[in-house]
C-alpha positions as CSV (number, residue, x, y, z in Angstrom):
1,M,80.8,23.1,-119.5
2,A,80.7,19.4,-118.5
3,L,78.1,16.7,-118.3
4,A,75.8,16.7,-115.3
5,P,77.1,14.6,-112.4
6,L,76.3,10.9,-112.4
7,D,74.6,9.4,-109.3
8,G,74.8,5.6,-108.8
9,A,73.3,5.5,-105.3
10,I,69.6,6.6,-105.9
11,T,67.5,3.5,-106.5
12,L,64.1,3.0,-108.2
13,D,62.8,1.5,-104.9
14,Q,63.8,4.7,-103.1
15,L,62.1,6.9,-105.8
16,S,59.0,4.7,-105.5
17,S,58.7,4.6,-101.7
18,D,59.7,8.1,-100.6
19,P,61.0,10.4,-103.4
20,Y,60.3,13.8,-101.9
21,P,63.3,14.0,-99.5
22,I,65.5,13.0,-102.5
23,Y,63.9,15.7,-104.7
24,R,64.3,18.3,-102.0
25,R,68.0,17.5,-101.7
26,L,68.4,17.5,-105.5
27,R,66.7,20.9,-105.9
28,A,69.3,22.3,-103.5
29,E,72.4,20.5,-104.6
30,S,72.0,18.9,-108.1
31,P,68.9,20.0,-110.0
32,V,70.4,18.4,-113.1
33,L,71.6,14.9,-112.3
34,R,72.2,11.8,-114.3
35,V,70.7,9.0,-112.3
36,A,72.0,5.6,-113.3
37,S,69.1,3.5,-112.0
38,T,66.6,5.4,-114.3
39,G,68.9,5.7,-117.3
40,R,67.9,9.4,-117.5
41,T,69.0,12.9,-116.5
42,L,66.6,14.1,-113.8
43,L,65.5,17.7,-113.8
44,T,64.0,18.8,-110.4
45,K,63.6,22.6,-110.7
46,A,60.3,24.1,-112.0
47,A,62.1,26.4,-114.5
48,L,63.9,23.5,-116.0
49,T,60.9,21.2,-116.3
50,K,58.8,23.9,-117.8
51,A,61.5,24.9,-120.3
52,V,61.8,21.4,-121.5
53,K,58.0,20.8,-121.9
54,D,57.6,24.1,-123.7
55,N,60.3,23.2,-126.4
56,P,59.1,20.0,-128.1
57,E,61.5,20.6,-131.1
58,L,64.5,20.3,-128.8
59,F,63.1,17.9,-126.2
60,S,61.0,15.4,-128.1
61,S,58.3,13.1,-126.7
62,D,59.4,10.6,-129.3
63,D,61.6,8.6,-127.0
64,P,62.6,5.2,-128.6
65,Q,63.8,3.9,-125.3
66,T,60.5,4.3,-123.4
67,P,59.0,1.2,-121.8
68,M,55.6,2.7,-122.8
69,K,55.9,1.2,-126.3
70,P,56.1,-2.5,-125.3
71,A,53.6,-1.8,-122.5
72,F,50.9,-0.5,-124.9
73,R,52.1,-2.5,-127.9
74,A,51.9,0.8,-129.9
75,H,53.7,4.0,-130.5
76,T,51.1,6.1,-128.8
77,L,50.3,9.8,-129.0
78,M,52.1,10.3,-125.7
79,R,55.4,9.6,-127.5
80,K,54.8,11.6,-130.6
81,D,55.4,15.2,-131.6
82,G,54.1,17.8,-134.1
83,K,51.5,16.8,-136.7
84,A,51.5,13.1,-135.7
85,H,50.7,14.0,-132.1
86,F,48.2,16.7,-133.1
87,V,46.1,14.4,-135.4
88,E,45.7,11.7,-132.8
89,R,45.1,14.1,-129.9
90,K,42.5,15.9,-131.9
91,A,40.8,12.6,-132.7
92,I,40.1,11.8,-129.0
93,S,40.0,15.3,-127.5
94,K,36.6,16.0,-129.2
95,A,35.1,13.8,-126.5
96,L,36.9,15.7,-123.8
97,T,36.0,19.4,-124.4
98,P,34.7,21.4,-121.5
99,K,31.5,22.1,-123.3
100,R,30.8,18.4,-124.1
101,I,31.8,17.3,-120.6
102,K,29.4,19.8,-119.1
103,S,26.4,19.4,-121.4
104,D,26.6,15.8,-122.5
105,W,28.3,14.0,-119.6
106,G,27.8,16.2,-116.6
107,P,24.4,14.7,-115.5
108,L,25.8,11.1,-116.0
109,Y,28.9,11.9,-113.9
110,E,26.6,13.2,-111.1
111,Q,24.4,10.1,-111.3
112,L,27.4,7.8,-111.2
113,A,28.9,9.6,-108.2
114,E,25.5,9.5,-106.4
115,D,25.2,5.8,-107.1
116,Y,28.7,4.9,-105.9
117,I,28.7,7.2,-102.8
118,S,25.2,5.9,-101.8
119,R,26.6,2.4,-101.6
120,L,29.1,3.4,-98.8
121,P,28.0,2.3,-95.3
122,R,27.6,5.0,-92.7
123,G,29.4,4.4,-89.4
124,E,32.0,2.0,-90.7
125,T,35.6,2.2,-91.6
126,V,36.0,1.8,-95.4
127,D,39.0,1.9,-97.6
128,L,37.9,4.7,-99.9
129,F,40.8,4.0,-102.3
130,T,39.4,0.5,-103.2
131,D,35.7,1.1,-102.5
132,L,35.2,4.5,-104.2
133,C,38.2,6.3,-105.7
134,G,39.2,3.5,-108.1
135,P,35.8,2.1,-109.1
136,L,34.1,5.5,-109.7
137,A,37.0,6.7,-111.8
138,A,36.9,3.5,-113.8
139,R,33.1,3.8,-114.4
140,I,33.2,7.4,-115.4
141,L,36.1,6.7,-117.8
142,A,34.4,3.7,-119.3
143,H,31.4,5.8,-120.4
144,I,33.6,8.6,-121.7
145,L,35.6,6.2,-123.8
146,G,32.6,4.3,-125.1
147,I,33.4,0.9,-123.5
148,P,30.9,0.8,-120.6
149,E,30.6,-2.9,-121.2
150,A,34.0,-3.3,-119.4
151,S,33.6,-3.9,-115.7
152,D,35.2,-1.6,-113.1
153,A,37.5,-4.5,-112.1
154,Q,38.6,-4.9,-115.7
155,M,39.2,-1.2,-116.2
156,M,41.2,-0.9,-113.0
157,R,43.3,-4.0,-113.8
158,W,44.0,-3.0,-117.3
159,S,45.0,0.5,-116.2
160,Q,47.4,-0.8,-113.5
161,L,49.0,-3.3,-115.8
162,L,49.5,-0.6,-118.5
163,I,51.0,1.7,-115.9
164,D,53.2,-1.0,-114.5
165,G,54.5,-1.7,-117.9
166,A,55.0,2.0,-118.9
167,G,56.9,2.6,-115.7
168,N,59.0,-0.5,-116.0
169,F,62.3,1.4,-116.3
170,G,64.2,-1.6,-115.1
171,W,62.9,-3.5,-118.2
172,K,61.9,-6.6,-116.3
173,P,60.0,-9.2,-118.4
174,E,57.1,-9.8,-116.0
175,P,55.4,-6.4,-116.3
176,F,55.5,-6.6,-120.1
177,A,54.1,-10.2,-120.1
178,A,51.2,-8.9,-117.9
179,S,50.6,-5.9,-120.1
180,D,50.6,-8.2,-123.2
181,A,47.7,-10.2,-121.7
182,A,45.8,-7.0,-120.9
183,N,46.3,-5.7,-124.5
184,D,44.8,-9.0,-125.8
185,E,41.7,-8.5,-123.6
186,M,41.3,-4.9,-124.6
187,D,41.7,-5.6,-128.3
188,A,39.1,-8.3,-128.1
189,L,36.6,-6.0,-126.5
190,F,37.2,-3.1,-128.8
191,A,36.7,-5.4,-131.8
192,E,33.4,-6.6,-130.4
193,L,32.1,-3.1,-129.8
194,E,33.3,-1.5,-133.0
195,P,30.2,-2.1,-135.1
196,I,27.9,-1.0,-132.3
197,R,29.8,2.3,-131.7
198,R,30.1,2.9,-135.4
199,N,26.4,2.2,-136.3
200,E,24.9,3.8,-133.1
201,P,27.0,6.9,-132.4
202,D,26.8,8.0,-128.8
203,G,29.3,10.8,-128.5
204,S,31.9,8.7,-126.7
205,A,35.5,8.8,-127.6
206,Y,35.5,5.5,-129.4
207,S,32.3,6.4,-131.4
208,L,33.7,9.8,-132.4
209,M,37.0,8.4,-133.6
210,L,35.3,5.6,-135.6
211,T,32.8,8.0,-137.3
212,A,35.1,10.9,-138.0
213,D,35.2,12.2,-141.5
214,D,38.9,11.4,-141.8
215,P,39.5,8.7,-139.1
216,I,42.9,7.8,-137.8
217,P,44.0,4.2,-138.4
218,M,42.3,1.6,-136.3
219,S,45.5,0.6,-134.6
220,Q,45.9,4.2,-133.3
221,I,42.2,4.4,-132.3
222,H,42.9,1.4,-130.1
223,A,46.2,3.0,-128.8
224,N,44.3,6.2,-128.0
225,I,41.8,4.3,-125.9
226,K,44.5,2.4,-124.1
227,I,46.4,5.6,-123.3
228,A,43.2,7.0,-121.8
229,I,42.7,3.8,-119.7
230,G,46.3,3.9,-118.6
231,G,46.1,7.6,-117.4
232,G,42.4,8.3,-117.0
233,I,41.8,6.1,-114.0
234,N,44.9,6.6,-111.9
235,E,45.0,10.3,-112.2
236,P,41.5,11.1,-110.9
237,R,41.7,8.1,-108.5
238,D,45.0,9.2,-107.0
239,A,44.0,12.9,-107.0
240,L,40.8,12.2,-105.1
241,A,42.6,10.0,-102.6
242,T,45.4,12.5,-102.1
243,I,42.9,15.4,-101.6
244,L,40.9,13.4,-99.1
245,Y,44.0,12.6,-97.2
246,G,45.1,16.3,-97.3
247,L,41.7,17.6,-96.1
248,L,41.2,14.9,-93.4
249,T,44.6,15.5,-91.9
250,N,44.1,19.3,-91.9
251,P,40.6,19.7,-90.3
252,H,40.9,23.5,-90.1
253,Q,41.5,23.7,-93.8
254,L,38.6,21.3,-94.4
255,A,36.3,23.5,-92.4
256,E,37.3,26.6,-94.4
257,V,37.0,24.7,-97.7
258,R,33.5,23.7,-96.8
259,A,32.6,27.2,-95.6
260,Q,33.9,28.8,-98.9
261,E,32.9,25.8,-101.1
262,A,36.5,26.0,-102.3
263,W,36.6,22.5,-103.7
264,D,38.3,23.7,-106.8
265,K,41.2,25.1,-104.7
266,A,41.4,21.9,-102.8
267,F,41.7,20.0,-106.1
268,E,44.5,22.1,-107.4
269,E,46.4,21.9,-104.2
270,G,46.1,18.2,-103.9
271,I,47.5,17.6,-107.4
272,R,50.3,20.1,-106.7
273,W,51.2,18.5,-103.4
274,V,51.4,14.9,-104.8
275,A,51.3,15.0,-108.6
276,P,49.5,11.9,-109.9
277,I,51.9,11.8,-112.8
278,Q,55.3,12.5,-111.2
279,A,57.7,12.3,-114.1
280,S,57.9,12.5,-117.9
281,S,60.7,11.6,-120.3
282,R,61.9,13.7,-123.3
283,L,64.5,12.8,-125.9
284,V,67.2,15.5,-126.6
285,T,67.3,16.1,-130.4
286,E,70.4,18.4,-130.4
287,D,73.3,19.1,-128.2
288,T,72.2,21.7,-125.7
289,E,72.7,22.8,-122.1
290,L,70.5,22.9,-119.0
291,G,71.3,24.3,-115.6
292,G,74.9,24.9,-116.6
293,F,75.6,21.4,-117.9
294,D,76.0,20.0,-121.4
295,I,73.1,17.8,-122.4
296,P,74.2,15.8,-125.5
297,K,71.9,14.8,-128.4
298,G,70.4,11.4,-127.8
299,D,70.2,11.8,-124.0
300,T,66.9,11.3,-122.3
301,V,65.9,13.9,-119.7
302,M,63.2,13.3,-117.2
303,T,61.1,16.3,-116.0
304,I,60.2,15.6,-112.3
305,Q,57.0,17.7,-112.0
306,A,56.6,16.1,-108.6
307,S,59.6,18.1,-107.5
308,A,58.8,21.2,-109.6
309,N,55.5,21.4,-107.8
310,R,57.4,21.9,-104.5
311,D,60.1,24.2,-105.8
312,E,61.1,26.7,-103.1
313,E,61.4,29.5,-105.8
314,L,57.6,29.2,-106.3
315,Y,56.2,28.0,-103.1
316,E,56.6,28.8,-99.5
317,D,56.6,25.5,-97.6
318,G,55.8,23.6,-100.7
319,E,56.2,20.3,-98.8
320,S,52.9,21.0,-96.9
321,F,49.3,20.7,-98.1
322,F,47.8,24.2,-97.9
323,V,44.7,24.9,-99.9
324,F,44.6,28.6,-99.7
325,R,47.9,29.5,-101.3
326,D,48.1,32.9,-103.0
327,K,49.5,31.3,-106.2
328,N,49.6,27.7,-107.4
329,P,51.3,27.5,-110.8
330,H,51.7,23.7,-110.6
331,Q,52.7,21.5,-113.5
332,A,50.7,18.5,-112.5
333,F,48.8,18.5,-115.9
334,G,52.0,19.2,-117.7
335,N,52.4,22.1,-120.2
336,G,53.1,22.6,-123.8
337,P,51.6,20.4,-126.6
338,H,51.2,17.4,-124.2
339,H,49.2,19.2,-121.6
340,C,46.9,16.5,-120.1
341,A,43.8,16.1,-122.4
342,G,41.8,14.8,-119.4
343,A,42.4,17.9,-117.2
344,H,38.8,19.2,-117.7
345,V,37.4,15.8,-116.9
346,A,39.4,15.5,-113.6
347,R,38.6,19.0,-112.5
348,R,34.9,18.6,-113.1
349,T,34.4,15.0,-111.7
350,V,36.7,15.2,-108.7
351,G,36.6,18.9,-107.9
352,K,33.1,19.9,-108.7
353,I,31.1,16.7,-108.2
354,I,32.6,14.0,-106.1
355,L,34.3,16.0,-103.3
356,P,31.4,18.1,-102.3
357,M,28.9,15.2,-102.6
358,L,31.1,12.9,-100.5
359,F,31.5,15.5,-97.6
360,D,27.7,16.3,-97.9
361,R,26.8,12.7,-97.3
362,F,29.5,12.1,-94.6
363,P,30.1,15.5,-93.0
364,N,32.0,14.0,-90.0
365,M,34.2,11.4,-91.7
366,T,37.6,11.1,-90.3
367,L,40.9,9.4,-91.1
368,P,41.6,7.7,-87.7
369,N,45.1,6.5,-88.5
370,P,46.9,8.6,-91.1
371,E,50.1,6.7,-90.5
372,D,48.4,3.5,-91.9
373,V,48.1,5.1,-95.4
374,V,50.7,3.8,-97.8
375,W,52.1,6.0,-100.6
376,K,53.7,4.4,-103.6
377,G,55.1,5.2,-107.1
378,F,57.9,6.9,-109.1
379,G,56.3,7.7,-112.5
380,F,52.8,7.7,-111.1
381,R,52.1,8.3,-107.4
382,G,49.3,8.3,-104.8
383,P,48.0,6.5,-101.7
384,I,47.3,2.8,-102.3
385,N,44.8,2.7,-99.3
386,L,42.7,5.2,-97.5
387,P,40.9,3.7,-94.4
388,V,38.3,6.3,-93.5
389,L,35.6,6.2,-90.8
390,L,32.3,7.4,-92.5
391,N,30.0,9.5,-90.4
């Protein structure tokens, strides 16, 4: 066997602006491809991406070349394996269990959704990305994490700067300088709130981690919260915006979703169609092979779940948004030990609360000009605007 072919033509700008035609071509022609601009071997078929995620011993999350480390100024649980990953994940996941989400946080989520949706003006064209999707995701997350003192604007800015740094595969200095400033602000707030969350436990992630019988180090508590800020806003925000776009550009499907109250199906199809987290890196710990090519120890492979979610072997017309698929084994939340810890939160807040509430309040809302919606992102992807007429 030989090394996978090397591509020098695909650029990061192309992968950010319009990756899906590239992925479709790669699935057909080169599902294992070394892409020079990313410094990684891209895997675009579902069987390959799942196999890698399911084998953390051979394909480690502990990638020393990830821009995530300087972006978060920490070696976070996202880049750890085995016991180290389990201990930190367990520390924060106590706040994210389905039971706690439903019993402790459910009423608050509904109240927050009601508050934010009630502010939207009827009869006007509103950018739901900036006026609802982002702020509501930020407010819900701030309460879950135990930092409601942070404003929506702060949460969204911190999240974007962390994401920009973590996705800075070109290693430009500017995104890291910006994420450094965000880290300083977050550390200052966490230090200010520590005695309050420790002395007045409230069931939030910060409070639970501080008051645990055997707490993880403070540096890792901070890193856990930052990871949640980095991923916990953009994922539900982008999922909500994507699902709204899908439904509003497919009115017959929207009518059927409403008739069947199939909001959960709409949620799953939206995150399959445009996965909020498009790609993940794994470090190869031993010489191996994938798709008929040698993958040497020390290489970094990148699972492209954005592509896996449209794989022709699993989906008929996977390029299209279609809520009522017979099967939808998407990998948008990942799989294996690093399956997204916030999956339950996103499913409940977006799928069960926000979507039905929004269409109940604005049953005749439309997307007048779908061509005006701009999509962006390689590592993380979604619409960056959504001008909707609210009726």
